N, C-alpha and C positions, 0 to 999 in steps of 0.2 A: 500244331506241334504240341506234343505232350511231353512234359518233363517228369522225371522221377519225383516222388514226393519229397519235400524237405522235411527231415525229422529233426526237430530242435535237439541240440546236444543235451539240453535240460529243458524241462517244462517251464515256460515263461509266464509271468503274471501279466495280465492284460487289463486295460480299462475297457469296459463294455457298456454302451448305452442301450437300454432296452425299452420296449413299448410297455404299457401297463400290464400286459399279459406275460411279460418276461421274455418275449422274442427279441434277439439281438438286432439292433438297427445300425450301430456303428461300433468300430473297434479301433482303439489306439494301440498300434503295434509298430516298433521300430521308428518312433518319432513321427509317424504319419497316421492320418485318420483314414480307415478303410471303411467304406459305406457298404452295407448289405444291399445287394442288388434287389429291388422290389419286384422285378420281373422274373425271378427265379424262386424255386420252391426250397425252403429250408427244411432240414431234417432235424427232428428232435426225439430223443429217446433217453431212457434211464438204464444204467447198467449196475450190476452188483459189485460192490467192493468187498471181496471176502476177506480182506486183511483186517477189516474192522467189523464190529457188530454194533447194532443200534443200542442194545443194553447189554452191559457186560454179562457174559454167561448165557445170553438168550440164544446164541447161535444164529440170529437173523442177520443176513447181510445188509449193508448200508447201501442205498441207491446213490449213484453218482449221475449227475445230470450232464448230457452231452447235446451240443448243437453242431450240425455241419451246415455252413452258410457259404454262399457265393458272394465274394466282395470285390470291390474295385477302388482305385484311388480317385478316379474321375469318370465322367460319362463316357469317355472314349478309351479308357485304359482296359487292358485285358482282365478277364475274370480270374480270380484265384479262389480256391476252396480252403477255408479255415475250419478246422475241427476244434471246438471249444469244449472245455470240461469245467464243472463247478462241483466241488466236494459238498457233501451234505452239511447243512447248517453254516455254510460259508458264503460270504458275499464276494469272494475273490474268484475271478475267472482265470483259467490257465489254458494256454495254447497247447493242443495235443500235437497237431501237424498242419502243414500247408502243402497244397498241391495245386497244379495247374490243370 
């Protein structure tokens, strides 16, 4: 069964535990710990944020980091897909969306 993606009414701040290379391993969301499933492939990319520039007046877009990961609450729970975002120079992770 496929459900429509959940679009948060506002982007939520998350706590994300990563490996030394920066790949998410676990996410605290909604009072629960969601573990990134090691048997699935995570997607990682950077996108341009044209609303801001790296150096004032340079016209260069700032890169926003994204991760799309498959997570679950326990070994038998259903997989869900979280799309995470991190702004440049920020240690804070944001939840873009959730889908099944």
